[in-house]
matplotlib code that plots the C-alpha trace (Angstrom):
import matplotlib.pyplot as plt

x = [-68.9, -67.6, -70.1, -68.8, -65.4, -66.5, -68.7, -65.9, -63.5, -65.9, -66.6, -63.1, -62.4, -65.7, -64.6, -61.2, -59.8, -55.5, -52.9, -54.0, -53.4, -55.4, -53.2, -54.8, -51.9, -54.0, -51.5, -51.3, -53.8, -56.8, -55.6, -55.9, -59.1, -60.6, -59.7, -61.0, -60.3, -56.8, -56.1, -52.0, -51.1, -48.6, -49.0, -48.5, -45.9, -43.6, -45.2, -43.2, -40.0, -41.6, -44.3, -41.0, -39.2, -42.3, -44.6, -44.8, -45.2, -47.2, -49.8, -53.1, -52.9, -56.4, -55.5, -57.9, -57.1, -58.9, -60.3, -60.2, -57.9, -55.3, -56.4, -55.8, -51.7, -50.8, -52.3, -50.3, -47.4, -47.9, -47.4, -44.8, -42.9, -43.7, -47.0, -49.4, -52.5, -53.5, -57.5, -58.7, -61.1, -63.5, -65.0, -62.4, -63.9, -66.7, -67.7, -66.6, -69.0, -71.8, -71.8, -71.2, -67.8, -65.7, -63.3, -61.6, -59.9, -56.0]
y = [69.5, 72.8, 74.3, 71.0, 72.1, 76.3, 74.8, 72.8, 75.8, 78.6, 76.1, 75.1, 79.0, 79.8, 76.7, 78.6, 75.4, 75.8, 74.0, 75.1, 77.8, 79.7, 80.7, 83.1, 82.2, 85.2, 88.4, 91.2, 93.3, 90.6, 90.0, 93.6, 93.8, 91.1, 88.2, 85.3, 86.7, 85.6, 84.2, 84.3, 85.9, 83.6, 84.6, 81.4, 82.4, 82.6, 79.6, 77.0, 78.5, 80.3, 78.1, 75.1, 78.5, 79.4, 76.2, 72.5, 69.8, 68.2, 71.6, 71.3, 73.7, 75.0, 76.9, 79.1, 80.8, 83.5, 80.0, 76.3, 75.9, 77.9, 76.7, 73.3, 74.2, 75.7, 72.5, 70.5, 72.5, 72.2, 68.4, 68.2, 70.5, 68.1, 69.5, 66.7, 67.9, 70.2, 70.8, 72.9, 75.4, 75.3, 78.4, 80.2, 83.4, 83.5, 80.5, 81.2, 84.5, 81.6, 80.1, 83.6, 83.8, 86.4, 88.2, 92.0, 94.0, 96.4]
z = [75.7, 75.0, 78.5, 80.2, 80.8, 81.1, 83.9, 85.6, 85.4, 87.0, 89.5, 90.4, 90.6, 92.9, 95.2, 95.7, 94.1, 93.8, 91.5, 88.5, 85.5, 82.8, 80.4, 77.4, 74.3, 72.4, 71.0, 74.1, 72.0, 72.2, 76.0, 76.9, 75.5, 77.7, 79.2, 81.5, 85.5, 86.5, 83.1, 82.2, 79.7, 77.3, 72.9, 70.9, 69.2, 72.8, 74.5, 74.7, 75.9, 78.5, 79.9, 80.3, 82.4, 84.3, 85.6, 86.6, 83.7, 86.0, 86.5, 85.9, 82.6, 81.2, 77.4, 74.8, 72.0, 69.2, 68.2, 68.2, 66.2, 68.3, 71.5, 69.5, 68.1, 71.7, 73.8, 71.2, 71.5, 75.8, 75.2, 72.9, 75.6, 78.4, 79.9, 80.6, 82.2, 79.6, 78.9, 75.7, 76.7, 73.5, 71.9, 74.3, 75.8, 73.8, 75.6, 78.8, 79.2, 78.2, 81.7, 83.4, 84.0, 85.2, 82.4, 83.7, 80.8, 80.9]

ax = plt.figure().add_subplot(projection="3d")
ax.plot(x, y, z, "-o")
ax.set_aspect("equal")
plt.show()
């Protein structure tokens, strides 16, 4: 399952499929050290408020955090805020790297 979601997401990026967002809910320092290319930094402490002002609730959103617990917490927060198409990227950045996904750092 871990690789399945990461593979699907990587394929969507490679095919240039629009209409989705990748959210990195880790703190800014972790994001700056390395993140999925194109991911939006939205630390978990500001998540619900900033997501509602930034994204449509029907948008496909893929979420990853520092660990699977943080990722699940972020997904639940988004769903409680009315977002209906939210997917956990279990394994986070490590899972993404394991399928050869592109990363960048600031």
